C-alpha positions as CSV (number, residue, x, y, z in Angstrom):
1,M,1.6,-0.4,14.6
2,K,2.9,0.3,18.1
3,F,5.0,3.3,17.3
4,V,5.0,5.8,14.5
5,L,8.2,6.7,12.7
6,L,6.8,9.3,10.5
7,D,5.7,13.0,11.1
8,R,4.1,13.7,7.9
9,I,3.1,12.4,4.5
10,V,4.3,15.1,2.0
11,A,3.4,13.6,-1.4
12,L,1.1,10.7,-2.4
13,E,0.3,9.2,-5.8
14,P,-1.8,6.0,-5.3
15,Q,-0.4,2.9,-6.9
16,R,3.0,4.8,-7.7
17,S,4.8,6.6,-4.9
18,I,4.7,8.2,-1.5
19,A,7.1,10.7,0.2
20,T,7.2,11.1,4.0
21,R,9.2,12.9,6.6
22,K,10.7,12.0,10.0
23,A,12.3,14.8,12.0
24,L,14.6,13.2,14.5
25,T,14.6,14.8,18.0
26,L,16.5,14.1,21.3
27,A,13.0,13.2,22.7
28,E,13.1,9.9,20.8
29,E,13.2,7.4,23.6
30,Y,15.6,4.9,21.8
31,L,18.2,7.6,21.5
32,A,19.0,7.2,25.2
33,D,20.5,3.7,24.4
34,H,21.7,4.3,20.8
35,F,24.1,5.7,21.7
36,P,24.3,7.7,24.9
37,T,27.3,9.8,23.8
38,F,26.6,9.7,20.1
39,P,22.8,9.5,19.6
40,V,21.7,8.4,16.1
41,M,18.7,6.7,14.6
42,P,19.3,3.0,14.5
43,G,19.3,1.5,11.0
44,V,16.4,-0.7,11.9
45,M,14.3,2.4,12.7
46,M,15.3,3.9,9.3
47,L,14.1,0.7,7.6
48,E,10.9,0.6,9.7
49,A,10.2,4.2,8.6
50,M,10.5,3.0,5.1
51,V,8.1,0.1,5.8
52,Q,5.6,2.4,7.4
53,S,5.8,4.7,4.4
54,A,5.2,1.9,1.9
55,A,2.3,0.6,4.1
56,W,0.5,4.0,3.8
57,L,0.9,3.8,0.1
58,V,-0.7,0.3,0.1
59,R,-3.5,1.5,2.3
60,A,-4.2,4.5,0.1
61,S,-4.0,2.5,-3.0
62,T,-6.3,-0.3,-1.9
63,G,-8.9,1.8,0.0
64,F,-7.8,0.5,3.4
65,S,-9.0,-3.0,2.4
66,A,-6.5,-4.9,4.7
67,S,-6.1,-4.4,8.4
68,L,-2.6,-5.7,8.5
69,V,0.3,-4.6,6.3
70,T,3.4,-6.3,7.4
71,L,7.0,-6.6,6.2
72,E,7.7,-9.9,4.3
73,E,11.2,-9.1,3.1
74,A,13.8,-6.5,3.0
75,K,16.8,-6.9,0.7
76,N,19.7,-4.9,-0.7
77,V,19.5,-2.7,2.3
78,T,22.4,-0.2,2.5
79,Y,23.2,2.3,5.1
80,K,25.4,5.2,4.1
81,S,25.4,7.5,7.1
82,F,23.9,8.4,10.5
83,V,20.8,10.4,11.1
84,A,21.4,12.6,14.1
85,P,18.9,14.6,16.3
86,G,18.1,17.8,14.5
87,R,18.1,16.3,11.1
88,V,15.1,15.4,8.9
89,L,15.0,11.9,7.2
90,E,13.0,12.2,4.0
91,L,11.7,9.0,2.6
92,K,10.8,8.4,-1.1
93,I,9.1,5.1,-1.8
94,D,8.3,3.9,-5.3
95,A,5.9,1.0,-6.0
96,V,7.1,-1.9,-8.2
97,R,3.8,-3.5,-7.8
98,I,0.7,-3.3,-5.5
99,E,-1.7,-6.3,-5.6
100,A,-4.5,-7.4,-3.2
101,A,-2.3,-9.5,-0.9
102,A,1.3,-8.4,-1.5
103,S,3.3,-5.5,-2.8
104,E,7.0,-4.6,-3.6
105,F,8.8,-1.2,-3.4
106,R,12.1,0.5,-3.9
107,G,12.9,3.1,-1.3
108,V,15.5,5.7,-0.3
109,G,16.0,7.9,2.8
110,I,18.0,11.1,2.5
111,C,18.9,13.9,4.7
112,G,19.5,17.1,2.7
113,D,21.2,15.8,-0.4
114,R,22.9,12.8,1.2
115,E,21.5,9.3,0.9
116,M,21.2,7.7,4.3
117,V,19.5,4.3,3.6
118,K,18.3,2.4,0.5
119,A,16.3,-0.8,0.3
120,Q,13.9,-3.0,-1.7
121,I,11.0,-4.3,0.4
122,K,8.1,-6.6,0.1
123,L,5.0,-6.3,2.1
124,R,2.0,-8.7,2.8
125,H,-1.5,-7.3,3.4
126,R,-4.3,-9.3,4.9
127,N,-7.2,-9.4,7.3
128,L,-7.4,-11.4,10.5
129,A,-10.9,-12.6,9.5
130,D,-9.5,-14.2,6.4
131,R,-8.4,-17.1,8.7
132,E,-10.5,-16.5,11.8
133,P,-13.9,-15.0,10.8
134,H,-14.8,-14.1,14.4
135,L,-12.0,-11.4,14.2
136,A,-13.9,-9.3,11.6
137,E,-14.6,-6.7,14.3
138,T,-11.0,-6.4,15.2
139,D,-10.3,-5.8,11.5
140,R,-12.8,-2.9,11.3
141,T,-11.2,-1.5,14.5
142,L,-7.7,-1.7,13.1
143,V,-8.7,-0.1,9.8
144,S,-10.6,2.7,11.6
145,K,-7.4,3.5,13.7
146,A,-5.3,3.4,10.5
147,R,-7.6,6.0,8.9
148,E,-7.4,8.2,12.0
149,L,-3.6,8.1,12.0
150,F,-3.6,8.6,8.2
151,A,-5.6,11.9,8.7
152,L,-3.1,13.0,11.3
153,L,-0.2,12.5,9.0
154,G,-2.0,14.6,6.2
155,G,-2.9,11.8,3.9
156,P,-6.5,12.6,3.1
157,A,-5.7,16.0,1.8
158,L,-3.2,14.5,-0.6
159,L,-5.7,11.9,-1.7
160,A,-8.2,14.6,-2.4
161,S,-5.9,16.1,-4.8
162,S,-5.3,12.7,-6.6
163,T,-7.3,11.4,-9.4
164,P,-10.6,10.2,-8.0
165,A,-10.7,7.1,-10.3
166,T,-7.4,5.8,-8.7
167,V,-8.6,6.0,-5.0
168,A,-11.0,3.6,-3.5
169,G,-13.2,4.2,-0.4
């Protein structure tokens, strides 16, 4: 992932749900263009924050078995209001299903008590080496980097408090 739209994982229940936060600041580079006199988080960025949250739930639930977790489909996406600098977008993602190669989720993003975005998303998970075996080392590097970022976001401490039988490697 090229950019991170989450500041913290605040709750994690493998195979079930994840809660994350993104505090929007004026330092966000994209706010200079969206919009210069009325800076707000673009809707596509709110959706991407939901996708990133769901991807962390997939990784935690599958023991980081896939190097790539990507969006396959977003549907029933609704935007209710703007997220402005100084606000915190709290994302709650519930798993509908998490399987080896695909997953489905329902998610909502709120600021305070107001819903900002809601969507149903499907993700695909895979490894580069599945199609091109010589890329196995790249898969290992991507998983290693994902584990490092997961640690920075606070994920391992939340996993430690989960039921050990539900968490792989």
